[in-house]
FIMARVEX-189034 format. One record per residue (C-alpha): residue in one letter; y, z negated, x negated. Coordinates in steps of 0.02 Angstrom, whole numbers, padded with zeros to 5 digits, always signed. Each point is the difference from the previous one (the first is absolute). Last residue first. Layout:
BEGIN
AYZX...
END
This chain:
BEGIN
D+00534+01628+03540E-00133+00101-00079E+00068+00162-00015G+00146-00062-00095R-00107-00078-00125V-00067+00172-00011V+00175+00062-00032V+00068-00125-00126S-00197+00022-00100R+00007+00179+00017Y+00191-00007-00079A-00060-00093-00130P-00154+00121-00046H+00095+00170+00007S-00077+00163+00019R-00091+00024+00159S+00128-00119+00088L+00142+00075-00085E-00050+00183+00040R-00041-00060+00191H+00159-00073+00047S+00092+00150-00095G+00088-00042-00178T+00105-00127-00112A-00050-00103-00110V+00069-00144-00102V+00182-00018+00110R+00078-00157-00086G+00040-00176+00071D-00143-00099-00062E-00115+00130+00060V+00053+00136+00139L-00126+00158+00064H+00115+00121+00058V-00106+00124+00166V+00069+00160+00008D-00019+00103+00177A-00043-00150+00087H-00147+00043+00176D-00137-00116-00117L+00109-00133-00048L+00059-00033+00188L-00214-00044+00044P-00036-00068-00201S+00135-00134+00040A+00079-00076-00143T+00163+00020+00082V+00209+00039-00076V+00003+00150+00090V+00170+00127-00034T+00056+00150+00101T+00093+00161-00028R-00005+00132+00146G-00105+00143+00013K-00126-00072+00104R+00074-00174+00057H-00115+00012+00176A-00161+00044-00065A-00022-00099-00132L+00059-00136+00125R-00130+00062+00112G-00159+00002-00119A+00046-00183-00054I+00037-00069+00180R-00161+00044+00052A-00097-00071-00166E+00088-00136+00011T-00032-00035+00182H-00185+00015-00046A+00016-00105-00134D+00072-00148+00095V+00176-00031-00006A+00113-00131-00089S+00029+00087-00185T+00069+00146+00090P+00152+00030-00073E-00031-00070-00160V+00192+00033-00047L+00070+00169+00046V+00140+00126-00079L+00061+00156+00086V+00115+00094-00072E+00105+00127+00088P+00006-00131+00142D-00105+00037+00179R+00086-00167+00084L-00140+00037+00122L-00129-00034-00132A+00078-00182-00040R-00003-00050+00167A-00179+00063+00006L-00059-00079-00137A+00084-00158+00084L-00116+00022+00141R-00138+00021-00093Q+00030-00171-00088R+00046-00098+00152Q-00161+00066+00082G-00092-00077-00122G+00061-00161-00026S-00015-00004+00186L+00129-00024+00119S+00089-00122+00106R+00094-00057-00145G+00078+00169-00022R+00128-00071-00122E+00126-00069+00138E-00108+00095+00173L+00011+00151+00015E+00068+00055+00191G-00053+00147+00112D+00045+00167+00029L-00128+00073-00139G-00124-00077+00084G+00036-00116+00134D-00096-00152-00052V-00031+00026-00179A-00177+00012-00057A-00013+00180+00064L+00111+00051-00136A-00114-00094-00109D-00132+00066+00044A+00076+00198-00017A+00033-00075-00162D-00126+00135-00110A+00163+00041-00110V-00012+00171+00027E-00003-00036+00209V+00122-00106-00021T+00094+00149-00092A-00045+00118+00159L+00075-00132+00117R+00161-00028-00082T+00025+00192-00012D-00036+00022+00172D+00122-00146+00039D+00149+00083-00093P+00113+00008-00148G-00105-00168-00082G+00036-00177-00016L-00143-00113+00002E+00094-00148+00043R+00109+00049+00137R-00153+00084+00101L-00081-00167-00028P+00152-00093+00106G+00034-00144-00119S-00050-00141-00115F-00012+00046-00181L-00162+00083-00099R-00018-00048-00182P-00093+00089-00138D-00118-00096-00115A-00092+00120-00112Q+00173+00092-00019S+00073+00153+00076V+00119+00076-00121L+00112+00143+00045I+00074+00122-00109H+00133+00129+00051S+00140-00082+00113R-00037-00162-00098V+00047+00081-00165D+00156+00061+00087A+00051-00178+00050I-00055-00071-00166P+00138+00094-00095L-00095+00094-00126D+00036-00037-00186D-00155-00075+00003L-00103+00116+00060D+00042+00116-00162T+00005+00174+00037T-00068+00126-00105G-00164+00041+00122W-00016-00185+00106T+00017-00118-00154V-00050-00174+00005G+00033-00127-00125H+00041-00141+00124N+00123-00108-00083G+00021-00186+00099G-00040-00033+00178V-00157+00065+00095T-00011+00115+00159R+00058+00124-00118G-00116+00121+00095L-00102+00078-00162R+00029-00189-00055A-00084-00084+00154A-00148+00124-00031V-00037-00038-00176A+00006-00172+00053A-00126+00014+00137T-00121+00094-00135E+00017-00156-00116E-00015-00121+00133P-00171+00072+00046R-00072-00038-00155A-00166+00103-00013S+00128+00139+00011V+00014+00163+00098L+00148+00092+00055A-00015+00174+00117T+00091+00153+00023L+00019+00108+00135V+00086+00158-00062G+00154+00080+00072P+00125-00031-00156E-00119-00066-00146V-00011-00193-00040T-00022-00052-00194V-00041-00170-00045G+00024-00036-00181S+00031-00194+00013A+00168-00033-00025L+00056+00151-00001D-00039+00022+00185T+00029+00207+00046L+00042+00076+00134V-00011+00166-00027G+00117+00151+00064D+00114+00009+00153L+00144-00121+00043A+00165+00121+00113L+00095-00142+00052P+00096-00022+00156G+00151-00125-00016R+00049-00076-00189S-00018-00184+00112P+00099-00126-00075L-00037-00109-00119D-00090-00179+00036P-00082-00069-00135H-00180-00024+00004D-00106-00141+00004P+00141-00098+00110E+00114-00144-00077T-00022-00182+00077A+00169-00074-00006L+00020+00022+00181I-00155-00082+00052R+00061-00144-00113A+00167-00011+00063I-00070-00028+00184R-00097-00151-00084R+00169-00065-00089A+00079+00015+00167A-00130-00099+00093V+00032-00149-00093R+00207+00040-00016T-00008-00017+00195T-00079-00147-00009I+00133-00079-00093L+00121+00052+00086K-00052-00046+00135D+00011-00177-00073A+00175+00029-00086M+00067+00061+00186E-00082-00156+00104V+00080-00128-00128A+00178+00094+00031T-00053-00007+00178Q-00040-00177+00001L+00163-00032-00077P+00097+00114+00099I-00078-00090+00169T-00010-00167-00070L+00204+00023-00008F+00007-00021+00179A-00032-00188+00008T+00152-00022-00131Y+00090+00106+00071G-00026-00106+00162Y+00033-00150-00074F+00155+00068-00105A+00065+00027+00204V-00031-00179+00071L+00085-00065-00154Q+00141+00110+00018G+00016-00031+00162P+00011-00196-00011T+00117+00028-00129I-00010-00014-00198E+00081-00086-00127G-00002-00149+00140A-00121-00109-00122V-00110-00010+00140A+00006+00174+00007L-00024+00038-00188H-00150-00129+00008A-00091+00110+00127G+00040+00158-00101V-00086-00082-00148G-00166-00051+00117T+00014+00183+00079V-00003+00080-00172V-00139-00120-00064L-00120+00033+00159V+00033+00174+00003F-00050+00050-00157L-00125-00132+00023G-00076+00146+00160P+00038+00124-00121L-00113-00061-00135L-00162-00041+00133V+00009+00146+00095Q-00009+00160-00115A-00094-00136-00109S-00116-00016+00118D-00030+00187+00006L-00019+00024-00211T-00103-00154+00011A-00126+00078+00117Q+00009+00153-00110T-00065-00078-00153G-00143-00070+00106A-00048+00161+00091V-00012+00111-00151R-00105-00126-00104V-00097+00031+00182G-00018+00190+00001A-00058-00004-00191R-00143-00122+00036R-00019+00107+00175V-00012+00162-00105Q-00097-00057-00120Q-00119-00058+00131S-00013+00181+00073Q-00055+00042-00174T-00156-00109-00002R-00057+00063+00184Y+00035+00176-00038R-00105-00022-00150E-00147-00093+00083L+00014+00132+00153F-00024+00120-00149S-00127-00085-00059E-00066-00031+00178E-00010+00191+00024G-00084+00063-00132G-00176+00047+00097I-00002+00142-00091G+00021+00133+00138R+00138-00121+00100L+00098+00001-00153V-00012+00202-00023R+00051-00009+00184L+00128-00108-00027G+00084+00086-00133A+00169+00018+00080V+00009-00132+00097T-00044-00118-00172D+00120+00110-00096A+00148-00037+00132G-00028-00162+00015L-00024-00041-00195A+00154+00114+00004T+00092-00138+00137L-00043-00148-00092R+00064+00087-00149G+00163+00016+00062A+00007-00187+00097E-00005-00068-00168E+00126+00091-00064R+00088-00034+00132Q-00022-00196-00031A+00052+00007-00176S+00164+00079+00028Q+00034-00114+00169R-00059-00132-00136R+00140+00073-00131Q+00140+00010+00114L-00018-00175+00090P-00015-00078-00186K+00193+00085-00018M+00041-00034+00170V-00027-00184-00007F+00088-00073-00155A+00133+00151+00066L+00024-00112+00118S+00134-00107-00090A+00112+00149+00003V+00031-00012+00199L+00066-00167+00002L+00093+00028-00172P+00099+00143+00109G+00008-00117+00157G+00073-00167-00108L+00152+00089-00090L+00082+00083+00142M-00022-00118+00112I+00012-00155-00083L+00158+00067-00043G+00075+00048+00151L-00067-00174+00061L+00111-00070-00133L+00142+00095+00027S+00009-00055+00180G+00099+00107+00142R+00038+00157-00100L-00163-00021-00107L-00105+00003+00133I+00082+00176+00109V-00052+00073-00195A-00173-00054+00008V-00025+00058+00163V+00070+00169-00042V-00097+00030-00159F-00159-00071+00094S+00033+00109+00132V+00008+00153-00121V-00159-00046-00083A-00101-00046+00154G+00070+00191+00092M-00066+00087-00147F-00172-00086+00003R-00030+00045+00171A+00054+00168-00005F-00126+00005-00194V-00138-00092+00112D-00105+00163+00066F+00046+00088-00164S-00083-00131-00089H-00164+00014+00098G-00010+00177+00000M-00114+00029-00134R-00115-00149+00065G-00035+00127+00155F-00070+00141-00152D-00097-00123-00093S-00132-00030+00128T-00100+00126+00054F+00061+00147-00114S-00017-00132-00134A-00171-00062+00020L-00069+00179+00012V+00069+00039-00182E-00072-00169-00059G-00171+00031+00095A+00008+00187-00089P-00022-00078-00180M+00147+00027-00105S+00014+00128-00141R-00133+00091+00042T+00047-00004+00171L+00168+00072-00047A-00091+00156-00107P-00073+00061+00156G+00162+00067+00092T+00140-00036-00105R+00124+00109+00108R-00097-00050+00162V+00024-00186-00036A+00161+00005-00059R+00091+00095+00161D-00101-00136+00108A+00075-00123-00112V+00184+00086+00012V-00019-00009+00198G-00090-00161+00020S+00167-00060-00089R+00105+00080+00126F-00091-00051+00135A+00014-00185-00051A+00200+00024-00047T+00021+00071+00148L-00091-00134+00111W+00094-00122-00066N+00175+00073+00004R-00057+00044+00199V-00029-00184+00029A+00149-00061-00077F+00112+00132+00073W-00066-00036+00171H+00002-00210-00035R+00181+00011-00070G+00069+00096+00143N-00082-00121+00128G+00070-00142-00098A+00179+00090+00007A-00014+00001+00197A-00046-00196-00008A+00104-00044-00124L+00171+00067+00086L-00062-00092+00183G-00012-00150-00101L+00158+00009-00079G+00068+00040+00164L-00062-00142+00075V+00051-00106-00137A+00173+00065+00009G+00027-00023+00183S-00059-00189-00023W+00163+00015-00129L+00108+00055+00147L-00052-00125+00133L+00016-00149-00135A+00168+00074-00046R+00046+00019+00189G-00066-00184+00027D+00107-00084-00108R-00067-00195-00006A+00045+00020-00199V-00166-00092-00026I-00090+00103+00102G+00095+00167-00026D+00067+00047-00156D-00117-00112-00088V-00155+00004+00077A+00043+00198+00057H+00049+00025-00193G-00168-00074-00061I-00094+00097+00121A+00093+00162-00052A-00022-00030-00177P-00206-00045+00020V-00009+00171+00068L+00054+00081-00148A-00163-00015-00076V-00076+00115+00164S+00121+00116-00011L+00002+00021-00181M-00211+00021+00005W+00019+00144+00137P+00151+00082-00104I-00091-00007-00145G-00145+00079+00053F+00073+00131+00110C+00073+00114-00156A-00152-00064-00085G-00123+00083+00077A+00137+00156-00016V+00001+00005-00187L-00200-00018-00006G-00011+00152+00115R+00127+00103-00108W-00077-00060-00170Q-00155+00082+00071R-00034+00106-00147R+00078-00139-00130A-00109-00113+00066L-00153+00074-00024W+00030+00051-00202V+00062-00184-00009L-00150-00060+00063L-00102+00129-00120R+00087-00074-00146D-00037-00168+00008A-00201+00048+00032D-00004+00129-00124A-00059+00185+00010P+00159+00074+00073A-00003+00125+00131A-00019+00172-00028D+00113+00121+00103D-00071+00176+00018P-00054+00007+00187R+00163-00110+00035V-00011-00178+00066G+00170-00014+00055Y-00056+00008+00200D-00192-00018+00013W-00006-00153+00100P+00088+00103+00116P-00125+00106+00046R+00077+00176-00063R+00068+00120+00150S-00081+00160+00027P+00101+00142-00023M+00061+00101+00159
END
């Protein structure tokens, strides 16, 4: 049987892209759960209507039962009040169920589309916005995306009940009806003077909170380095300063929010006071009955609920739009590479050439790239693997690498960066590979047996996030083993032994060359221990290849190469 999709994934097809605009995103979400919204309204309207009609039943009980001294009428209208109460209880349960469902559905759907955008854009996202901003969206914005959907059922009930009560008042007293019809909307509209500043201040607070999250994430990521250079106090002061910025922004939001919250009580209260005063005057003048006066007071007391609901809806809509703008920024980020469909199995062969630098990678050989400026050779490696955006100018035989779908490039070329990341989970899954014998053999190639032993349980053990329980060298060697286990057609390694000692590096160099013999491998390094095992070495200066040969040939004939390698030996 086919597996059922999770409920929050309904309506989000794999090829369905959410709009990268806050308002359009909200409309897009509403269209995909319109059934739930309509169902919630179908419960919310009778729930609030049943409460709204209670004063009418009480008014009839006063006039037809108490004033007229009719016990049967009093019993009848008392039963009507009881029935309305039961209806309100039943409809209220249904409304609440759909409100929570709509809230969670909107929140999770927002998470689904944002997660797809993050996967689609990759590193382009963190270049366009700080990682802390993205983290803040995933931790807080998705929950806020559902706030408007939560209030929607009550808001629809508030609108309908307000109109019904206004019509009842118009039939009983034209003056009271007009006060209701004109005064209520004016009270809600007056809150716009508070809501616009609130939206601006919420956005500002969200910006400051995102910067604080980004600063915290960067500090934690570089904690080892900070302790090594004694920079904890400096970063602590930066964090303290930004924290105070968030606090001040929060205080500004709190003042405006408090004004809005107090207005939700004050304005409906004044409205009740006006309507009750006018109704009492009409009752004394004999224009309305005592029962109608009681009913009118009940209506005005009830109308504080729909008016407060309308204000709450506006408040939640502001919060939702602020969150939607954040998520829209994620959705609007363009990936480095166009999302082209895979062509299926490809027969790629020939020399891999970076036209910008002149680097050529012959098939089946170990090629090394050397430069006095490591960022130059790292840029060449990134172009060879298409890990950066733009026009790369790399050919593989007669094929332009930019013409291939990125999925096909990834299936043939693997780039292991200088700072590879390890993820939490079982070490066996993190390493990959077909079986344990292959995994252990590859761990031996990477000289990572001590890293394996450092994980409690070995291959069966759990690797902590980013492998933080391991040393930098152990993490680097496990990442090298992971790359080797992928066994790609072309493997590009950027500084794979920068965090290990010379003895370990010598063992890795010999084993790596033997393991990848006959396979295309590119190593970016200035280590003579690795360079001595390379079949071809390219020296890059100012972004161009200036010399090519073996390590020993270049060491004898090229002073610039010798100075780079000697510096590498001293380091």
